[in-house]
Backbone bond lengths (Angstrom), bond angles and torsions (degrees), N, CA, C in turn:
res aa  C-N    CA-C-N  psi(-1)  N-CA   C-N-CA  omega(-1)  CA-C   N-CA-C  phi
1 M - - - 1.450 - - 1.528 108.28 -
2 G 1.338 116.28 130.53 1.457 121.53 -179.00 1.524 112.11 -72.68
3 P 1.336 117.21 164.61 1.462 120.88 -176.29 1.532 113.96 -63.39
4 E 1.335 117.78 -36.92 1.466 118.85 179.12 1.523 111.18 -70.50
5 R 1.314 116.73 -34.72 1.472 119.64 176.75 1.531 110.14 -66.21
6 K 1.321 117.34 -38.54 1.473 121.12 176.32 1.528 110.35 -62.93
7 L 1.325 116.12 -42.02 1.470 120.33 178.13 1.531 109.68 -62.60
8 Y 1.322 117.01 -42.42 1.470 120.94 177.45 1.529 110.46 -59.31
9 Q 1.325 117.78 -44.41 1.469 120.93 -179.93 1.530 110.86 -61.15
10 K 1.335 116.81 -41.47 1.476 120.30 178.35 1.529 110.50 -65.20
11 L 1.333 116.71 -44.15 1.463 121.22 -179.93 1.521 110.50 -62.24
12 R 1.311 116.52 -44.71 1.467 121.35 179.53 1.525 111.14 -60.74
13 T 1.327 116.95 -40.74 1.461 121.35 178.97 1.525 111.41 -65.20
14 K 1.333 116.78 -38.69 1.473 121.67 -178.07 1.525 112.77 -77.49
15 T 1.342 117.94 -14.10 1.462 120.61 -174.53 1.536 110.87 -130.60
16 P 1.334 118.46 62.67 1.465 119.82 -176.28 1.529 113.97 -65.44
17 Q 1.320 118.14 -19.84 1.454 121.42 -179.39 1.528 112.76 -83.37
18 I 1.330 118.45 -8.49 1.462 122.59 176.89 1.521 108.48 -98.03
19 I 1.317 115.46 133.40 1.463 120.33 175.07 1.519 107.05 -87.74
20 W 1.320 116.33 121.02 1.464 122.49 -177.43 1.524 110.74 -109.34
21 N 1.310 115.47 139.19 1.461 122.38 171.74 1.519 107.43 -127.77
22 R 1.332 115.67 122.81 1.469 119.76 175.30 1.521 107.86 -77.58
23 L 1.317 115.03 132.76 1.459 121.07 -179.30 1.523 108.21 -104.01
24 E 1.285 116.23 97.68 1.465 121.90 179.63 1.524 106.15 -99.08
25 N 1.309 115.90 82.24 1.450 120.47 -169.80 1.525 110.70 -114.69
26 I 1.309 116.75 109.24 1.463 119.58 178.08 1.532 111.82 -94.58
27 S 1.335 116.39 -8.82 1.462 118.59 -178.20 1.528 112.79 -90.60
28 L 1.315 118.56 -19.24 1.455 121.88 -179.84 1.529 109.22 -126.38
29 S 1.308 116.32 92.66 1.467 121.70 -176.95 1.524 110.95 -60.26
30 G 1.317 115.32 142.11 1.455 121.27 176.45 1.510 114.50 93.38
31 T 1.331 117.46 -9.03 1.459 120.48 179.22 1.536 108.94 -63.08
32 P 1.356 117.59 132.42 1.469 120.04 179.91 1.527 112.21 -60.71
33 D 1.323 114.88 165.76 1.460 122.34 -176.18 1.521 113.91 -70.97
34 L 1.346 116.23 -33.52 1.465 119.86 -171.78 1.523 112.38 -132.31
35 L 1.319 114.28 146.09 1.457 122.59 169.03 1.519 105.26 -116.30
36 G 1.322 115.81 123.41 1.462 120.46 -179.38 1.512 111.29 -114.35
37 Y 1.329 115.37 155.01 1.459 122.69 178.85 1.521 107.13 -139.68
38 N 1.355 116.43 120.42 1.461 118.46 -176.68 1.527 111.83 -99.72
39 T 1.326 116.41 175.98 1.460 121.47 -175.38 1.523 112.87 -70.27
40 S 1.330 118.64 -12.45 1.466 121.80 174.46 1.521 111.37 -85.90
41 G 1.330 116.78 -0.57 1.457 121.04 178.00 1.511 114.22 84.16
42 N 1.320 117.46 24.83 1.462 121.69 -179.17 1.517 111.53 -107.06
43 F 1.329 114.09 134.23 1.458 121.40 173.59 1.526 109.20 -92.51
44 F 1.327 115.68 149.77 1.460 121.58 174.97 1.524 107.84 -156.52
45 T 1.335 115.69 159.71 1.459 120.82 177.97 1.517 109.56 -114.51
46 V 1.331 114.51 151.95 1.464 121.09 179.36 1.529 108.68 -136.03
47 E 1.315 115.43 126.15 1.461 122.90 170.64 1.528 106.67 -95.17
48 L 1.320 118.17 129.50 1.466 122.57 179.05 1.522 109.51 -101.62
49 K 1.321 116.24 135.89 1.456 122.53 175.96 1.518 109.02 -135.94
50 V 1.305 115.72 141.44 1.465 121.88 175.06 1.521 106.88 -126.90
51 T 1.339 115.88 133.01 1.457 119.75 -176.73 1.523 111.41 -140.41
52 K 1.312 115.47 150.93 1.468 121.64 173.65 1.526 110.19 -105.32
53 S 1.321 116.61 7.73 1.464 121.32 178.03 1.520 108.37 -134.24
54 N 1.301 116.18 -170.77 1.457 122.28 179.02 1.524 111.79 -81.82
55 K 1.315 117.48 -18.02 1.463 122.84 -173.78 1.522 112.45 -90.21
56 L 1.322 115.00 149.61 1.459 122.42 173.75 1.519 107.73 -124.60
57 K 1.322 116.44 137.25 1.459 121.14 -179.38 1.523 109.40 -105.45
58 F 1.324 115.31 133.19 1.452 122.54 177.59 1.513 109.06 -129.04
59 S 1.322 115.68 142.13 1.462 119.62 175.48 1.530 108.28 -77.71
60 P 1.320 117.50 158.63 1.466 119.46 175.30 1.534 111.86 -57.14
61 H 1.334 117.32 -32.53 1.462 120.77 178.95 1.530 111.48 -68.61
62 Q 1.330 117.00 -38.12 1.463 120.16 177.30 1.528 110.40 -65.61
63 I 1.315 116.47 -42.68 1.468 120.56 178.12 1.523 110.00 -61.73
64 A 1.321 116.64 -45.31 1.468 120.76 179.81 1.532 111.01 -61.19
65 F 1.340 117.00 -42.01 1.467 119.58 179.98 1.523 109.98 -57.54
66 H 1.327 117.26 -48.89 1.464 120.38 -176.20 1.525 112.08 -69.95
67 H 1.323 117.99 -29.75 1.469 120.13 173.51 1.528 110.38 -67.98
68 D 1.323 116.88 -39.53 1.460 121.57 -179.10 1.529 113.10 -76.37
69 H 1.330 116.92 -22.38 1.469 122.63 -177.49 1.534 109.10 -130.11
70 P 1.331 117.67 68.11 1.473 119.79 -173.78 1.528 114.93 -74.61
71 K 1.328 117.27 -18.80 1.461 119.65 -177.65 1.533 109.97 -97.25
72 N 1.313 115.28 135.34 1.470 122.86 178.66 1.526 113.11 58.95
73 S 1.320 116.33 33.15 1.463 120.51 169.35 1.529 106.74 -120.93
74 F 1.316 115.01 139.77 1.466 120.37 -173.01 1.521 110.56 -139.48
75 I 1.322 114.24 159.48 1.456 121.96 175.63 1.523 106.40 -126.12
76 I 1.320 116.69 123.91 1.461 121.50 174.57 1.519 106.72 -111.06
77 A 1.323 114.75 122.87 1.464 121.49 -179.28 1.520 109.28 -116.44
78 E 1.319 115.19 133.97 1.455 120.93 175.51 1.517 107.92 -108.18
79 A 1.319 116.22 124.16 1.458 121.47 175.91 1.518 108.70 -91.90
80 L 1.327 115.72 130.30 1.462 122.18 177.82 1.517 109.16 -110.37
81 D 1.307 116.15 149.16 1.456 121.46 173.79 1.529 107.59 -65.58
82 P 1.335 118.88 124.79 1.468 120.08 -176.45 1.530 113.80 -63.63
83 R 1.319 117.84 -23.36 1.473 120.20 -178.46 1.521 112.39 -86.61
84 S 1.334 116.27 -36.44 1.470 118.35 -173.71 1.524 113.35 -114.07
85 A 1.316 117.95 -10.81 1.476 123.82 -176.30 1.526 111.35 61.12
86 K 1.332 117.28 24.40 1.462 121.01 175.90 1.521 109.66 -91.52
87 H 1.326 114.98 151.57 1.466 122.61 -179.64 1.530 110.66 -56.77
88 V 1.326 115.44 133.50 1.456 120.78 175.21 1.526 110.00 -112.67
89 Q 1.355 116.74 -49.93 1.462 120.85 -175.34 1.522 109.90 -163.35
90 C 1.320 116.42 154.06 1.466 121.95 171.81 1.515 108.70 -116.22
91 Y 1.306 115.60 144.72 1.455 123.12 -178.68 1.528 107.91 -131.05
92 M 1.336 116.84 143.28 1.459 119.49 173.51 1.527 109.09 -126.59
93 Y 1.329 114.19 136.26 1.456 122.37 -179.06 1.519 109.88 -128.69
94 P 1.335 117.58 150.01 1.461 118.53 172.48 1.527 109.37 -71.17
95 G 1.316 116.84 143.79 1.458 120.87 179.17 1.514 112.71 -59.33
96 S 1.326 117.16 -26.82 1.463 121.37 -179.97 1.528 112.63 -63.59
97 R 1.328 117.55 -14.03 1.475 121.42 -179.05 1.526 112.44 -106.27
98 I 1.321 117.17 20.73 1.463 120.60 -175.02 1.528 112.62 -61.89
99 T 1.313 118.40 -36.44 1.468 120.52 179.78 1.527 110.34 -64.25
100 E 1.327 116.40 -44.67 1.463 120.80 177.17 1.522 110.87 -64.34
101 L 1.325 115.97 -40.20 1.462 120.82 -179.85 1.527 111.22 -64.04
102 A 1.328 116.58 -40.48 1.467 120.55 177.39 1.521 110.47 -64.16
103 A 1.328 117.37 -35.13 1.468 121.13 -178.72 1.526 112.94 -80.41
104 C 1.329 116.90 -42.68 1.472 121.54 -173.14 1.516 113.99 -96.82
105 G 1.300 117.42 -19.49 1.454 119.96 -176.01 1.515 111.41 66.98
106 L 1.300 116.36 -151.49 1.456 122.24 -174.85 1.528 113.54 -72.63
107 E 1.332 116.74 1.84 1.469 120.63 173.66 1.529 110.64 -73.08
108 L 1.327 117.35 -21.60 1.461 122.43 179.69 1.527 109.07 -65.81
109 D 1.327 116.37 138.72 1.466 120.67 -179.87 1.530 110.12 -65.45
110 P 1.339 117.63 122.86 1.466 120.79 -178.74 1.526 112.37 -85.50
111 L 1.321 115.30 164.60 1.467 121.22 170.41 1.518 109.88 -72.07
112 C 1.344 116.37 -39.44 1.468 122.63 -174.96 1.523 109.59 -141.62
113 L 1.337 115.52 156.06 1.460 120.64 -176.62 1.523 115.10 -123.47
114 S 1.297 119.30 17.77 1.466 121.57 175.04 1.521 108.20 -157.15
115 L 1.322 116.84 160.22 1.462 119.33 176.87 1.521 111.19 -62.41
116 E 1.320 116.83 -36.21 1.458 120.30 178.49 1.524 110.30 -62.46
117 A 1.329 116.84 -46.00 1.466 121.27 179.43 1.532 111.05 -65.39
118 C 1.335 116.64 -39.19 1.470 120.36 176.85 1.527 109.82 -60.31
119 G 1.326 116.33 -45.45 1.460 121.01 -179.67 1.523 111.62 -61.41
120 L 1.321 116.80 -44.47 1.476 120.18 178.95 1.527 111.61 -62.73
121 Y 1.319 116.48 -39.85 1.468 120.77 178.86 1.528 110.16 -63.79
122 L 1.321 116.70 -47.61 1.471 120.61 -178.11 1.538 111.57 -67.65
123 E 1.322 117.26 -34.34 1.466 121.09 176.03 1.519 111.03 -63.39
124 A 1.336 117.02 -35.33 1.465 121.59 -174.56 1.543 113.27 -84.40
125 L 1.316 118.55 -6.14 1.470 120.10 179.78 1.523 109.80 -56.12
126 G 1.307 116.09 127.40 1.450 120.91 175.82 1.513 115.56 78.37
127 A 1.328 116.96 0.02 1.470 119.38 -178.38 1.521 110.97 -80.60
């Protein structure tokens, strides 16, 4: 199982009240990894990233998607220890800040700093 799939499994476990759909789309480049639906009836997208450094890599298509869809799009990044590949921290950013995130990496101030906090934020969208 790849690192982003592992992150998805952890997120899904922490957010049982959110309905998640994995978007495995090879025909539309840049489409985020997940489509979520919360109990307030709001849809949102989440791009998952896992890194062993401070930097996050995005394709031009991913950047374009988040520029075109700045509302209710998010990026959740999991930082791993470069020596052990163990979880260190999770960060969530609004998709509207993808250009800054690509430039600054995890130095950019996040919306949330744990999977639990990310889940609570996404649950509260539209409430």
